C-alpha positions in Angstrom: 78.8 91.3 120.9 78.7 89.3 117.6 77.0 92.2 115.8 79.7 94.6 116.9 82.4 92.2 115.8 80.9 91.8 112.5 80.5 95.6 112.0 84.3 96.1 112.9 85.5 93.1 110.9 85.5 95.2 107.6 87.8 97.8 109.0 90.2 95.3 110.2 89.9 93.3 107.0 91.2 96.4 105.1 94.1 96.4 107.5 94.7 92.7 106.7 94.5 93.4 102.9 97.2 96.2 103.3 99.3 93.8 105.5 99.1 91.1 102.7 100.1 93.5 100.2 103.1 94.6 102.1 104.2 91.2 103.1 104.0 89.8 99.5 106.0 93.1 98.4 103.0 94.0 96.0 103.1 97.2 98.0 106.6 98.3 98.6 107.7 100.3 101.6 108.1 103.4 99.5 104.5 102.9 98.2 103.4 102.6 101.9 105.1 105.7 102.8 103.6 107.6 100.0 100.2 106.5 100.7 100.6 107.3 104.3 101.7 110.8 103.4 98.7 111.2 101.2 96.3 110.1 104.0 98.0 112.2 106.7 98.4 115.5 104.8 95.5 115.3 102.4 92.5 112.9 102.9 92.5 112.7 106.7 93.1 116.4 107.0 90.3 117.1 104.8 88.0 114.8 106.8 89.1 116.6 110.1 88.7 120.1 108.6 85.1 119.3 107.5 84.1 117.6 110.8 85.4 120.6 112.7 84.0 123.3 110.5 80.6 121.9 111.1 81.0 121.7 115.0 81.4 124.4 117.7 84.0 124.4 120.3 81.4 123.4 122.8 80.5 120.2 120.8 84.2 119.2 121.0 85.6 120.5 124.3 83.8 119.3 127.4 85.7 119.8 130.7 84.4 116.7 132.4 85.0 114.4 129.5 88.5 115.9 129.1 89.3 115.3 132.6 88.0 111.8 132.5 90.2 111.0 129.5 93.2 112.7 130.8 92.9 110.9 134.3 92.5 107.5 132.7 95.3 108.0 130.3 97.6 109.6 132.8 97.0 106.7 135.3 98.1 104.0 132.8 101.0 106.2 131.6 102.2 106.3 135.1 101.8 102.6 135.6 103.9 101.8 132.5 106.5 104.3 133.6 106.7 102.8 137.1 107.1 99.3 135.7 109.7 100.5 133.3 111.7 102.1 136.1 111.3 99.0 138.3 113.0 97.1 135.3 116.0 99.5 135.5 115.3 101.4 132.4 116.2 104.9 131.7 113.8 107.9 131.3 113.9 107.9 127.5 112.8 104.4 127.2 110.3 104.4 130.1 108.8 107.5 128.2 108.6 105.5 125.0 107.0 102.4 126.7 104.5 104.7 128.4 103.6 106.2 125.1 102.8 102.7 123.9 100.7 102.0 126.8 98.6 105.1 126.5 98.4 106.4 122.9 96.0 104.7 120.5 95.6 105.1 116.8 92.9 107.5 117.0 93.8 109.4 113.8 94.1 106.6 111.2 91.8 104.1 112.9 89.5 105.8 115.5 88.2 108.8 113.5 86.9 106.8 110.5 85.9 103.6 112.4 84.2 105.1 115.5 82.5 107.9 113.4 80.7 105.1 111.3 80.1 102.7 114.2 78.9 105.2 116.9 77.3 107.8 114.7 78.2 111.3 113.6 77.8 112.6 117.3 80.9 110.8 118.2 83.1 113.0 116.0 83.3 115.7 118.7 84.6 113.5 121.6 87.0 111.7 119.1 88.7 115.0 118.1 88.9 115.9 121.7 90.7 112.6 122.5 92.9 113.1 119.3 93.9 116.6 120.5 94.8 115.5 124.0 96.9 112.6 122.6 98.9 115.0 120.3 99.0 118.2 122.5 99.6 116.7 125.8 101.2 113.4 125.6 103.3 113.6 122.4 104.5 116.9 123.8 105.3 115.2 127.0 107.3 112.5 125.3 109.4 115.1 123.6 110.0 117.0 126.8 111.0 113.8 128.7 113.3 112.4 125.9 115.0 115.8 125.1 115.2 116.8 128.8 116.7 113.6 130.0 119.4 113.9 127.3 120.0 117.8 127.9 119.7 117.4 131.7 117.5 120.5 131.8 114.5 122.4 130.4 115.5 124.6 127.6 113.9 127.1 125.1 115.1 124.8 122.4 113.0 121.9 123.7 110.0 124.2 123.9 110.6 125.4 120.4 110.7 121.7 119.2 107.4 121.0 120.8 105.7 124.1 119.5 107.1 123.5 115.9 105.9 119.9 116.1 102.3 121.1 117.0 102.2 123.7 114.2 103.4 121.4 111.6 101.0 118.6 112.5 98.4 118.8 109.7 95.7 117.2 111.9 96.0 119.8 114.6 96.1 122.6 111.9 93.1 121.1 110.2 91.1 121.0 113.5 92.0 124.6 114.2 91.3 125.9 110.8 87.9 124.0 110.8 86.9 125.5 114.2 87.9 129.1 112.9 85.4 128.5 109.9 82.8 127.3 112.3 83.4 130.3 114.7 82.9 132.7 111.6 79.4 131.4 111.1 80.2 131.4 107.3 79.0 128.2 105.6 81.5 126.2 103.3 80.6 126.9 99.8 78.9 123.8 98.3 81.7 123.2 95.7 84.4 123.3 98.5 82.3 121.0 100.7 81.9 118.7 98.0 85.5 118.6 97.4 86.3 118.1 101.0 83.9 115.3 101.3 85.3 113.6 98.2 88.8 113.9 99.4 87.9 112.9 103.0 86.0 109.8 101.9 89.5 108.4 100.8 90.8 108.7 104.3 89.0 105.5 105.7 90.1 102.9 103.1 93.5 104.7 102.6 94.3 104.9 106.3 93.3 101.3 107.1 95.2 99.9 104.2 98.3 102.1 105.1 98.2 100.7 108.7 98.3 97.2 107.4 101.0 97.8 104.8 103.2 99.5 107.4 102.6 96.5 109.8 104.2 94.3 107.2 107.6 95.7 107.8 107.4 95.4 111.5 108.8 92.6 113.5 107.6 90.9 116.7 110.7 90.9 118.9 110.8 91.3 122.7 107.6 89.4 123.0 107.2 89.6 126.7 107.6 93.4 126.8 105.3 94.0 123.7 102.7 91.7 125.5 102.9 93.8 128.6 102.5 97.0 126.8 99.7 95.6 124.6 97.9 94.6 127.7 98.4 98.1 129.0 96.9 99.6 125.8 94.1 97.2 125.0 92.8 96.4 128.5 94.2 98.9 131.3 93.8 102.0 129.3 90.1 101.7 128.3 89.4 100.4 131.9 91.0 103.4 133.6 89.2 105.7 131.1 86.1 104.0 131.9 86.6 104.6 135.7 87.2 108.2 134.8 84.1 108.6 132.7 81.7 106.6 134.8 82.9 107.1 138.3 85.3 110.1 138.9 84.3 112.5 136.3 80.7 111.3 135.3 79.7 112.2 131.8 76.8 111.1 129.7 76.7 107.3 128.8 77.2 108.0 125.2 80.4 110.3 125.7 81.8 107.6 128.1 81.2 105.0 125.4 83.0 107.1 122.7 86.1 107.8 124.9 86.3 104.2 126.2 86.1 102.9 122.6 88.9 105.4 121.6 91.0 104.3 124.5 90.5 100.7 123.5 92.3 101.2 120.2 95.7 99.7 119.5 99.0 101.6 119.7 99.4 104.4 117.3 101.9 104.3 114.5 103.3 107.7 115.3 104.8 106.3 118.4 107.2 104.3 116.2 108.0 107.3 114.2 109.0 109.2 117.4 110.9 106.1 118.6 112.7 105.9 115.4 113.5 109.6 115.2 114.9 109.6 118.8 116.6 106.2 118.5 114.8 104.8 121.6 113.7 101.3 121.4 112.0 101.2 117.9 112.0 97.4 117.7 110.0 97.3 121.0 107.6 99.8 119.7 107.2 97.9 116.3 106.6 94.6 118.0 103.8 96.3 120.3 102.1 97.9 117.5 102.0 94.6 115.5 100.7 92.6 118.6 98.3 95.2 119.8 96.8 95.5 116.3 96.2 91.8 115.9 94.6 91.5 119.3 92.4 94.5 118.9 90.3 92.7 116.3 88.7 91.0 119.3 89.4 93.4 122.1 88.0 96.6 120.4 84.7 94.7 119.5 84.5 93.6 123.2 84.9 97.1 124.5 82.6 98.7 122.1 79.9 96.0 123.0 80.3 96.5 126.5 80.0 100.3 126.6 77.2 100.3 124.1 75.3 97.4 125.6 75.3 95.5 122.3 
């Protein structure tokens, strides 16, 4: 366990460095936004494209693994939603809280960290988790929020969901990479070197950007943020583990990857969606801050458990 903690520590140290730069205003909010755009649209997209171009669909999509992750994520999503309704919250706020409980920072933190910690074979399952989060659960949030406001399903709602997926550079990068892989044509050496160099900027850039963005977030509504952080850091990996080991058994290595991915703290894009729709952004902000701070310990514990380290 100590070995895993020491191996994850540099990743969280980069987050801490970004946080310090943001808190001291050495790195302004505008600079943070610019760095985030660079990572999101260029560095991380190059990394995902290159990974996908060297994998087949069979190496990414495994039906049992997808079901194990879907089952565990949907279960904790349902728990958070039920608790929100018991507290008298409306559909929109319940959907945002459920998103906090179930969607981890797989893109910015999971892809670079887990690929290094668990080996290159982890890339396929990580991309599967990332795709499910974006295609299924991010779309579900848009449908619930928009549907509750309009009072019905509409073409406009489905159009919004579709455009959101088409405009997401991570989804586009994965799909384009798989197209290249399916074509059987190798990436030319200069192009591959370019993608590798650009993709190498994703890890430090993404982690620094996470920390710098956390510096502008406040820890309000601590009880609710604590509950949602507990859902994300403890319940989510626990139910995904149940799915992967018991209900939809997969190989121990596959289970280790998806459980580790489920143990990640709340994703930053949940705050972007909450802010966009004007639904409890302070609550989401606090949950991201708390879950990221606690995950320094909890992620190491989960990875240590599933890998037997």
